[in-house]
C-alpha positions in Angstrom: -39.7 -166.2 -6.5 -37.8 -163.2 -5.2 -37.5 -162.9 -1.4 -38.6 -159.9 0.6 -35.1 -158.4 0.6 -35.1 -158.3 -3.1 -38.5 -156.8 -3.4 -37.5 -154.1 -1.1 -34.5 -153.3 -3.1 -36.4 -153.1 -6.3 -38.8 -150.6 -4.7 -35.8 -148.5 -3.3 -34.3 -148.4 -6.8 -37.5 -147.3 -8.1 -37.8 -144.5 -5.7 -34.3 -143.3 -6.5 -34.3 -143.7 -10.3 -37.9 -143.3 -11.5 -39.4 -141.0 -8.8 -36.0 -139.3 -8.3 -36.4 -138.8 -4.6 -33.4 -137.4 -2.7 -30.8 -139.9 -1.2 -31.9 -138.7 2.3 -35.5 -139.6 1.6 -34.6 -143.0 0.0 -32.5 -143.7 3.2 -35.5 -143.1 5.4 -37.6 -145.7 3.4 -34.7 -148.1 3.6 -34.4 -147.8 7.4 -38.3 -148.3 7.7 -38.4 -151.3 5.4 -35.4 -152.9 7.1 -37.6 -152.9 10.2 -40.2 -154.8 8.3 -37.6 -157.2 6.9 -36.1 -157.9 10.3 -39.7 -158.5 11.8 -40.4 -161.0 9.0 -37.3 -162.9 9.6 -38.2 -163.3 13.2 -41.6 -164.6 12.2 -40.1 -166.7 9.4 -41.9 -165.0 6.7 -39.7 -165.5 3.7 -41.8 -163.9 0.9 -43.9 -160.7 0.7 -47.0 -162.7 -0.2 -46.9 -164.3 3.2 -47.4 -161.0 5.1 -50.9 -160.4 6.4 -52.6 -157.4 8.0 -52.3 -159.0 11.5 -48.4 -159.2 11.0 -48.4 -155.5 10.3 -50.4 -154.7 13.4 -48.1 -156.8 15.5 -45.1 -155.0 14.0 -46.7 -151.5 14.8 -47.6 -152.7 18.4 -44.1 -153.9 18.9 -42.5 -150.6 17.7 -45.0 -148.7 19.9 -44.0 -150.7 23.1 -40.5 -149.9 22.3 -41.1 -146.2 22.4 -42.0 -145.5 18.8 -43.8 -142.2 18.4 -47.0 -141.8 16.4 -45.3 -139.8 13.7 -42.5 -142.4 13.3 -45.1 -145.2 13.1 -47.1 -143.3 10.6 -44.0 -143.1 8.4 -43.3 -146.7 8.8 -46.8 -147.6 7.7 -46.4 -145.2 4.7 -43.3 -146.9 3.7 -44.8 -150.4 3.9 -47.9 -149.3 2.0 -45.7 -147.7 -0.6 -43.7 -151.0 -1.1 -46.9 -153.1 -1.5 -48.5 -150.6 -3.9 -45.4 -150.8 -6.0 -45.6 -154.6 -5.9 -49.3 -154.6 -6.9 -48.6 -152.3 -9.8 -45.9 -154.7 -11.1 -48.2 -157.8 -10.6 -46.2 -159.2 -7.8 -48.9 -158.9 -5.0 -52.7 -158.9 -4.9 -53.3 -156.9 -1.8 -51.7 -154.4 0.4 -51.5 -155.8 4.1 -50.8 -152.3 5.5 -54.0 -150.7 4.1 -56.3 -149.7 6.8 -53.9 -150.4 9.7 -53.5 -147.3 11.8 -50.8 -146.3 14.4 -51.7 -145.2 17.9 -52.6 -141.6 18.0 -49.9 -139.3 19.3 -49.8 -135.9 20.8 -49.4 -133.0 18.2 -46.5 -130.7 19.1 -46.9 -127.2 17.9 -43.9 -125.8 16.0 -41.9 -123.1 17.7 -41.9 -119.6 16.0 -40.3 -116.2 16.8 -42.7 -113.3 16.9 -42.3 -110.2 14.8 -40.4 -108.3 17.4 -38.1 -111.3 17.9 -37.4 -111.6 14.0 -36.6 -107.8 13.8 -34.2 -108.2 16.7 -32.6 -111.2 14.9 -32.3 -109.3 11.6 -31.0 -106.1 13.1 -27.5 -106.7 11.8 -25.3 -103.8 10.6 -21.8 -105.0 9.5 -19.9 -104.7 6.3 -17.8 -107.9 6.8 -18.6 -110.0 3.7 -19.4 -113.1 5.8 -21.8 -111.2 7.9 -23.4 -109.6 4.8 -23.8 -113.1 3.3 -25.4 -114.4 6.6 -27.9 -111.5 6.8 -28.9 -112.1 3.0 -29.6 -115.8 3.9 -31.5 -115.0 7.1 -33.6 -112.4 5.3 -34.3 -114.7 2.3 -35.3 -117.7 4.7 -37.8 -115.2 6.5 -39.0 -113.4 3.4 -39.8 -116.6 1.4 -40.1 -119.5 3.8 -37.6 -121.6 2.1 -36.3 -125.1 3.3 -32.6 -125.3 4.0 -31.9 -127.7 1.1 -34.0 -125.3 -1.2 -31.9 -122.4 -0.2 -28.5 -124.2 -0.5 -29.2 -125.4 -4.0 -30.2 -121.9 -5.3 -28.1 -120.7 -8.4 -27.6 -117.2 -9.5 -30.1 -117.7 -12.4 -32.7 -118.7 -9.9 -33.0 -115.2 -8.4 -34.8 -112.8 -10.5 -34.2 -109.3 -9.4 -36.5 -107.7 -12.0 -39.5 -109.8 -10.8 -38.5 -109.9 -7.1 -38.7 -113.6 -7.0 -36.7 -116.8 -6.5 -37.3 -120.1 -8.4 -37.0 -123.1 -6.0 -36.7 -126.8 -6.5 -38.6 -128.4 -3.6 -39.5 -131.8 -2.4 -40.2 -134.4 -5.2 -38.3 -132.1 -7.7 -41.4 -129.8 -7.8 -40.6 -126.3 -8.8 -42.3 -123.2 -7.6 -41.8 -119.5 -7.8 -41.7 -117.5 -4.5 -41.7 -113.7 -3.9 -38.8 -112.0 -2.4 -39.4 -109.1 0.0 -37.8 -105.7 -0.3 -35.6 -106.2 2.8 -34.4 -109.5 1.4 -33.8 -107.9 -2.0 -31.5 -105.2 -0.4 -29.6 -107.8 1.6 -29.1 -110.1 -1.3 -27.9 -107.3 -3.6 -25.3 -106.1 -1.0 -24.1 -109.7 -0.9 -23.9 -110.0 -4.6 -21.7 -106.9 -4.8 -19.3 -108.8 -2.5 -19.7 -112.4 -3.7 -16.9 -112.3 -6.2 -14.4 -111.6 -3.4 -14.8 -115.3 -2.5 -13.9 -116.5 -6.1 -16.8 -118.9 -6.4 -16.1 -122.2 -8.1 -19.7 -122.3 -9.6 -22.8 -120.3 -9.9 -24.2 -121.2 -6.4 -25.9 -118.1 -5.0 -24.5 -118.4 -1.5 -20.8 -119.6 -1.1 -18.3 -120.1 1.6 -15.2 -118.2 2.2 -13.4 -120.7 0.0 -16.0 -120.0 -2.8 -17.6 -123.4 -2.3 -21.3 -124.3 -1.9 -22.3 -124.0 1.8 -22.8 -127.1 3.8 -26.0 -127.6 5.9 -24.0 -127.7 9.1 -22.4 -124.5 8.4 -25.7 -122.7 8.1 -27.0 -124.3 11.2 -23.9 -123.4 13.2 -23.9 -119.8 11.9 -27.7 -119.5 12.8 -27.1 -120.7 16.3 -24.3 -118.2 16.8 -26.4 -115.2 15.4 -29.3 -116.2 17.8 -27.0 -116.0 20.8 -25.3 -112.7 19.5 -28.7 -111.1 18.9 -30.0 -112.2 22.3 -32.7 -114.5 21.0 -34.0 -116.8 23.8 -34.2 -119.9 21.9 -32.2 -122.0 19.4 -32.2 -120.3 16.0 -32.3 -122.7 13.0 -33.5 -122.5 9.4 -36.7 -124.3 10.1 -37.6 -121.9 12.9 -37.5 -119.1 10.3 -39.7 -121.1 7.9 -42.1 -121.7 10.7 -42.1 -118.0 11.6 -42.6 -116.9 7.9 -45.6 -119.4 7.7 -47.1 -118.2 10.9 -46.8 -114.5 10.3 -48.1 -114.7 6.7 -51.1 -116.8 8.0 -51.9 -114.4 10.7 -51.7 -111.3 8.4 -53.6 -112.8 5.4 -55.8 -115.7 6.7 -55.2 -117.3 3.3 -54.4 -120.9 4.0 -54.1 -121.9 0.4 -51.7 -119.3 -0.6 -49.4 -120.1 2.4 -49.6 -123.6 1.4 -48.3 -122.8 -2.2 -45.6 -120.5 -0.8 -44.3 -123.4 1.4 -44.5 -125.9 -1.3 -46.8 -128.3 0.7 -48.5 -131.0 -1.3 -51.2 -131.4 1.3 -52.9 -128.5 3.0 -53.3 -130.4 6.2 -49.5 -130.0 6.5 -49.8 -126.3 6.3 -52.5 -126.4 9.0 -50.1 -128.2 11.3 -47.1 -126.1 10.2 -48.7 -122.9 11.0 -50.4 -124.1 14.3 -54.0 -123.0 13.2 -56.6 -123.5 15.7 -60.0 -124.8 14.5 -61.8 -121.4 15.0 -59.2 -119.6 12.7 -59.6 -122.3 10.1 -63.5 -122.3 10.2 -63.4 -118.5 9.8 -61.2 -118.8 6.8 -63.5 -121.5 5.3 -66.7 -119.4 6.1 -65.2 -116.3 4.4 -63.8 -118.2 1.3 -66.1 -121.1 0.5 -69.0 -120.0 -1.8 -71.4 -122.5 -0.2 -70.4 -121.7 3.2 -71.4 -118.1 3.2 -74.7 -117.6 5.0 -77.5 -115.9 3.0 -78.5 -112.3 4.0 -81.5 -112.5 6.4 -84.5 -110.7 4.8 
């Protein structure tokens, strides 16, 4: 019989090859399942069939005592559940010992956002330098369309449709979505496209470095920090801050939680609720207005 390490490796291979998860995501699963493996070695559990629910509870309790946050422990449990669901599907296990185990509740931290005035202040850039033009186009597109950093960096020229004012994005889990592009972002992107060939791009990546190569994530993060300081923004400016701000402003203006979920590419609407720091009253109002069986009958 295969030992636990072999079972974990087969599962990781499945995530990478069959489910085509990103290397970064697979590495997160690897780190979590290594904690399970080390725990089982300490408890002299050699095979996954020996692991029982009380073992998982002890593991979670130990990680909590060592300072593990609720979100981190939730992810650990999700990784273990995923492993055992995989083993059950392949006839290697009869039950999932992590099913029903819950981590300690943690405090929800609301995401930081910039308000509309701060966003206008950040984007008030007027410079003809090609690198500045590129940076403004990137900033505008992040705020216009709520993209993730990885999504923006992977954009190709063909993904941007000027006629339809949209951009085709490949998100998490290789899921594709079409996102509108606002007029300000369109203008900034067009100015960039007129200058892009000056950098002699090596491929069809939409945004490239001065050397014509695809941009590295750290380059974008560094440039954003610099622009935040230069434009007098009183907090660290980073790509996710613009995504948060996009989501928050869209929701405040429209009250349409489902549409914002689709724009962000969230699989679960509860993620959107957290992302946009909805309070219950706002959520209840959207529900009352939208759900056909929530609307009150007119009094006669």
